N, C-alpha and C positions, 0 to 999 in steps of 0.2 A: 533553522537551516544549517547552522554550524554543527549541531549534533548529528544531523542526517549525513552531512558530508564526512564527518568523522567516522560514522558507522559504515559508510560506503568504503572508505579507505581501509578500515579494519577488515571488511569483508573481502576486498580485493587482495589484501595481504594474506588473509587466511586461505583464500583460494590458491594463491601461489605456493604457500607452504604445503597445502594439502596435495597439490600436484607433484611437488618435489618429494613429498612423503610417499606418494604412490609410485613414483619412479624408483625410489630407493627400495621399496618393497618388491618391485618386479625384479630388480637386480639381485636383491637378497634371496628371493625365491630361486632364481637361476643358479646362484652359487650353492644354495642348500641342496638343490637337485643334483648338482655335480658331486657334492659330498656324499649324498645317498648312493649314487652310482659307484663312487670310489669305495665306499664301505662294503657294498655288495661284492665288488671285485676283490677287496681285501679278504673277504670271507672265503672266496674261491681259492685265492693264493694260499691262505692259511691251511685249508683242507688239503690242497695239493702237496704242500711242503710236508705236512704231517704224514700223509700217506707215503710219500717217498722216503721219509725218515724211518717209518715203520718197516718199509721193505728192505732197509739196511743200506741204502745208497747214501753216500755223503753228498751234502749240498754242493760242496766244491770238491770234486773228486780227483782221482789219480789220473795217470796218463792213459788209462784204459779208454776205449771208445765209449762215448756217451750214448745212453739208451734213448729211444724215441721219447720216452716219458720226460727225461731230463731236458731234451731239446724243446719239447712242448712247453715245459714249465718256464724255461729261460726265455723262450719267445713271448710267452704270456706276460712275464714280469716286465720285459722291456717295452711292451705296448701300454703298460699302465702309466697313468699320470701320477699315481701314488708312488712314494719312495719306499722301496722294499730292501731289507738287508737281513742277513743272518750273522749273528756274532756268537763265538764259542767261548766258554769258560768265564771265570770271574774277570779276566782281563778284557773280556768283550772284544775278542779279535775277529775281524771281518773275514768271513768265509764265502759270502755271496752278497753282491749288490746289483740292483738293476740299473738301467740307464738313468732313470730319474733321480735315484739316490746318489749315483756318482756325480750327477750334474750339480749337486750341492757343493762339492769341492772338485771342480774339473781339473784343477792344476795338480791334484794329488791322486796317486793310485792308492785306493783304499784297501784292497785285498791284502791280508797279512798284517795290517796295522790294527792298533787298538782304537776303541772309541775315543779315549782321552787324547790319543795322538791326532785323530782326525778333527775332533771337535772339543778342544780344550776348554773353551768358554762354557759350552753347554754342560760338559762333565763337571766343571767346578760349580755350576749353578744348581747341581743336584740331579741332573738327568742320569748320570752314571750310576748313582745309588739306586735309582728306581729300576734300572735294567738288571742290576745285580740282585735286587730283591726278588724279581721274577725268576731268575735262574735258581736261586736258593730255595724258594718256597713253591715254585710251580704254579702260583696263583696268577692267572692272566690279569693284565692291567689295561685300562682304557681311560685316556684323558682327552679333554676337549679344551682348546684354547690355551694349551700349555706353552709358557714362554721359555724358549730355549735359544739363546743367541748363538748364531753361527756367523762365520766370516761373511761380510757383505749384507747380513740381515740381523742387525743387533736387536731389533724389536719384533722379530718373527714370532708368530703364534702358530701352534701345531695341534692337530688332532692326531692321536696315535693309538695303536693297539699293539700290545706286547704279549707274546705267549711263549711258553717254553716248549720246545719240540721234544717229541719222544726220545728217550735216551736209548741208544743201541750199543750193546756190549758194555765195555768199560770206558767208553768215550766220555769226555766232559760234556755236560749239557750245553745246549745252544738255545738262543732265543731268536724268534722271528719278530722283527720290528716292521710294522707297516705304518707309515706316517705320511701326512699330506699337509701342505702349507695352507693354513686358513687365515693368513694375515689379511688378505683382501676381504674375505668374508667377514672377519671380525671388524675390520674397518667400516664395512657397510653397515654392520649391526650397530656399531657405535654412532655412525652418522644418522642411521635411522632413529635411534633413541634420542639423539640430540635434536634432530629435526622434529620429532614428535613433541619433545619438551618445549621447543621454541614455538611450534604451532599451538600447543596447548596454552602457552602464555598469551599469545595474541588472541586466541579464542576467548580466554577468560576475561579479557578486557572489554569484550563486547557485551552490550546489554541484552542482545538477542540470544536465542538458543542456536548453537552451531553443532551439527553432527555430520561426520563424514562416513560414508559407507563404501566398502570395497565392492568389487563386481559381483560378489555372491550375496551382498546384503548384510555383511557383518559390520559391526561398529568398529571403525578405525580411530575415530576421535570424537570426543564429547566434551564440550566446555562446561565451565562451572554453572552457568545459567541453566543449561540442560540438566545437569545433575540436580540442581535445586528443584526444578519442576518435576522431574521423574522420581526424585528421592533415592537415586542410585548414584554411586560414584563412577567416575570415568573408568577406574580399574575394574569395577564390577561389571561394566557393560562392554568394555573393549574386547573384541573378538566374538561377542555374542550375536546371535541372529536378531537384527533390529525388529523385524516384523513379529517374531514370536515373543520378544521381550517387552516391546513398547507399544504395540498396537492392540486395540480391542479385537477380540476373537472374530467378530463379524466382518472385520475389514482386512484381516491378514492375507487371505488367499487372493483377494482382488488386488490389493496394493502390491503384493509380491509379484503377481503375474505381470502387472504393468511395469514394475521395476525391471524385471528380467527381460521383457521385451525392449525396454530402453537400452539395456546393456548390450543386447544383440543387434541394436540398430533397427529394430522392426517398428519402433514407435518413437515419435518425437517426444522429447522431454517436455513435461509441463512445467513452465517457469514458475507459476503460482498456483497453489491449491490449498484448501483448508482440510485438515484431517485431524481427528482426535488421537491423543496418546493416553496410555493408562499409567498412572503413578504406582509406586510400590504399595500404596494403600488401597489400590483399586479404584481411585477416582479418575474420571475422564476429564481431560483438559483439551480444549479445542485450540489447535495451533495453525496459524497462517504461515505456510512454508514458501520460501523462495529457493529454487533449485538451480544448481550449476553442475554441468557435467565435468568430470575430471578425465584427463587424457594422459596417456604415457607418451614417451618420446616419439613413438611411431604414429601417434595420432589416434590410437585405439582407445575406446572408452574404458576407463579403469575403475570408475566409481562415481559417486556424487558427493557434492558438498551442499548441504541445505542449511539455510538460516531460517529460524522460526520465531514468531511472536505469539505469546500466549494471549489469545483474544477471548478467553472464556468469559471474563467479567464484562468485556465490552459487548459481547453478543447478548449476554443476559440483560445488560442495560438497554441495548437496542430493542430487545423484545419487550422489556418493561415500558420503554418509551412509546413503542408502537401501540401497546395495549392502552397506555394512558392517552395517547393521541386519539385513538379510536373512541375512547370514553368521552374525551372532550368534544370530538366531532358530534357524537350522539347527543351530548348535553347541549351543544350549540344549536343543533338541529331542533331539539325540543324547545329551546328558548325562542328560536325564531318562529316556530309554529305557535307558541304561546303568545308572543308579541303580536303576530298577525291576527290570531283569534281575538285577543283582547282589544286591539285597535278596531277590528271590525265590529265587535259587540258594543264598544263605547260610542260608535258613531250614531247608533239609534237613539240612546238617551240624549246625546249631545244635540241631535237635530231637534228633539222636543224642547231642550233648554233654549236653543237658538230661537225657536218659534216663540217661546214664552217671553224672551227678552225683547224681540221685535214688537210683540203685542204690548208689552209694558211701555216701550218707548212711544208707541202711537197713542196710548192712553194717558201718557204723562201730562199732556196738555200744557198748561202754564206753570206746572210745578217744577221749578228748576232743580230741586233736590232729587226728585224722582227721575228727571231726565238725565242728570249726570250719572246717577246710579245705573240706569239702563245703558248708557253709552259705555261705562266702564265694564259692565257685564258683557256687552257685545264685543268689546275688544278682547276680553279674556276667552270668550267662546271662539272667536276667530283664531286666536293663538293656539287654543287647544285643538281646533280642527286642523290647523297647519301641522302641529306636532303629530297628530294621528295619521295624517296623510304621509308625513315623512316616515313614520314607523311602518306603515303598510308598504310604502315604496321600497324601503330597505329590505323588508322581508321578502317581497317579490323578487328583487334583484338577487338576494342571497340564495333563494331557492331556484333561481334560473327561470322565473316565470315572466321575465320582461324580455320582449323581443324588440329588436330595432327595425324600423322601417327605413332602410337605407336608400339614399338617392344622392345625386350630385347637389351639393348645397354650397352657396357662397358664404365664406367666413363673415363677410360684411353683414349679411342678413342675420346670421346667428348672433353676432354682437348686438345688432340693433334690437332684436327681440329680447335679448337678455336685459339690455338697458331699459327698454320699455317696461319690463316686469318690475324692476326695482326702482324706477325713477320716482314714484311717489314718496318712498322712504328717503331717497336722496334729497329731494326738494324739501321735505319736511324738516330735515336736519341741516338744511342750507349748505350741503356739501358742494364743492366745486368739482364738477365732473368734466373730464376731457376724454374724447374718443379719437383715436388715430387709426385710420384704416389704410391698407396698402393701396398705392396708386393704380395698380393693375388688379383685376379680379383674381381672387385666391379661392379655389374650389376644393372641397374635400368630399368624400363619400361617407355619409352618415345620416343619422336620424335628426332632422332639423329641430324637432321639438325637444329631444333629449339634449342636444348640444346647446340649445338656447337655455335649457334648465341648468346646465353646468355653469354658463356665464352668469346666470341670475343668482345661483348659489354663491359664487365667488364675490359678486358685487354686494349681495346681501350681507355676507360676512364682513366685507370691507366697511359697509355703511354702519353695521352694528358696532364695530370696534373703533371707528374713527370719530373723534369728538365733533360737535357741531361746528360747521364752518371749515372743516378739514378738506383735504384734496384727495380725489380718487381719479386714477388714470387707467384707461383701457387702451392697449395698443396691439394691433394684429400685424404680423410680418411673415415673410417667408424666409426660412433658414434652411438651406440645402433642400432636402426632400421632405421637409416638414412645414406645416403651418403652425405658427407660434403665437399664442395669445397671452399677454401679460396684464395682470390686474394689480396695480400698485395703490397703496394708500399711505396716509401720514398718521395712521392711528397708533394704537397702543403697542404694536409690535408683538413679537413672540419670544418668550424666554428660550434660551438654547436647549435646555433640557426637555422642552415641550415640542420642539421642531420635529423630531422623528415620529411623534405620535399624533400630530394635528389631524391626520386623515383617518384616525381610528374611530370606530363607532362609539358614541356616547362620551367622547373625549372633549372636554370643555376647558380644562386648565383652571388654575387659580385666578388668572386674569379675567376670566369670563364670569366668575361667580359674582352675584349681586347685580347682574344686568337686569334692567327693567323688563326687557323683552323675554328674558329667559331662553328656553330652548333645550333640546336634548343632545346637541352636538352631532346632528345627523347631516347637516348641509355639506360639509367638506367630505364626509365619508361617501355620501351619495355622488358628489362630483367626481371623486376618484374612481368609484366603481363604473360610472358611466363613461368616463374617458378611457378606462382600460377596456371596456366592451367595444370601443371604437379602435382599439389597437394603439392607443396613445398612452401618454403618461402625464402626470401633474406633479409639480414640485412646489415646495414652500420655502421661502427665504426671508430672513429677518436679521438685522444686526443687533436685535435685543429689545427689551422693553423701552417704550417711548420712541422708537426709531422706525415705526411703520413696518409694513410687510409687503411681500410680493409673491403672487401665485402665478406660476407659468404652466400653461397647458400646451402640450405638443401633440399634434395630430398628423398622421402620415398623409402625404399627398398621393393621389392616384398615380400609378405607374405611367411615366411618360408625360405627366402633367407639367405644363410650363405656364408661367404667368403671362397672360395676354395684356396688351396695352389698354389702358382706360381710354375710352373714346367718348366724344360728344356726338350724340345721335339725334338727328332730326327725324321725327316720326310723323308721317303723313297718313291719315286714315280717317275716312268719313264716318265709320261706325265708332261711336263714342266708347261703347263697352269694350270692343276689340282693341281700340287704341290704348285704353287704360290698362287692360291686362297685359298687352305687349310691352308697354312702358314699364310696368312693374317687373316683368321678367328681365328686361334689359338692365334695370336698376339693380336687381338682385345680383346680376353678373358684374356689377360695379361700374356700369357706364352711366354717363350723364345724359338724360333724355329730355328733349323738348318736343312736345306734341303740337302739331299744327292741324287745326280742324277747319 
């Protein structure tokens, strides 16, 4: 349980990390899109400025009226979020800045000043040399995430593009600088990387496979266990299409279609399913997946986080066990058929042997030796007949060939019939038998012959393993909605290791070996099967060898059955047979009957 709770905590943590990762990805994508737009606009500005320079106009002109083109360019520059400036000569003196660039030093008028005067920190950090290099060589330069400290932004990061403008006449060359602040974007990238690393550490702690997919089905995260199963590292899979990379070809289209429906909200997510993956070696492994939807801050589905367990070996074992179980069932069926056939076939020669023994006993006359031999043979024939009957009975029950003749029957009559069956053995061994019946009639629905057989089997077992002169007690009571019959004895008891097996077929245990009566260990097995056929159960209890045993039979009472009070009944009837039958019926219900004739 502790391992399961730990895994659940890891999974919850992984889910939270994956959701945060998804949020950072969305924000990062938004910033990246803004950069793409800014770069496109920068290209437009660059082309416009180059065109104007080729036409001979100065970026920052004389007092002459400005042309429509100049007005358009300046208006365009001021609308951009990117910072745009033109600097002339090696001194890098500003001749044009747009509103965004001027906002970098709002307290200072930039036009006419040099780059070093406006941004001394950035110039000293090397930015001035890069700009001068472009002026001298004419080779454009583009940098991403360049660190150039400016007042108020000591850790600022920039993307910039620097190009030399066409030179007109003998003027000094100028450079066009288009730059935009990517500090926030870079911070999100670093947070995204840190979050990915942290989520990866959590995922690697789990014993299960963890894989996170984005809304397009690309791998966002894969833990170490997943890498071990697939044979691919997380770096090799990150960003790859999960369905094309990890699924068998026959499943790709179906699973992808279901995934995309889930992403669009057209299909409810399947919390659990089993689906194979393909390893780098082409081997298929069956995975049991548990899936969780990931959502962004707006509640929109942004991907999935799935934990998986490799159940390939377990499924193979289950299939093998099913096959073995089927083979065992077939072997058991054949065994039961063989036992039934053997028991039936042995009855014919046994009948002939029994007749021969009876004939020998009658012809023994006054020969005591022959008479004792015939009596011993007769006892063994009866024991063998009893064992064969037991085998046939067990075979019929096992094959479902025994039907119950259900009727309302009093527990008292069932107990009395069982006692009558075993009483000769009990008297022969001088056992002290006590019978306790409920004061009120206790009635169940069942087959009276079979229920009496259960009591007889339990009493026979008690008599067999209780020494001469020992005590046997039978008690019937009502407990809740059950009729309970207990058979206790002061016999040998049952070893603890044998208790779970006493009701199994052919189970006799070491303590039963050497018994003069012998037996196949069928009595208790038959009793349990018959009780279960009545919807009840039977239990065995013992404190150990030499401390006796107790067998408890529990049978369900009919719905709404209540114990009725035991009454003394005076029966007046002038027909003797009718009086006797009615008295027997009332006594069966537990009443005390006096017949007056």
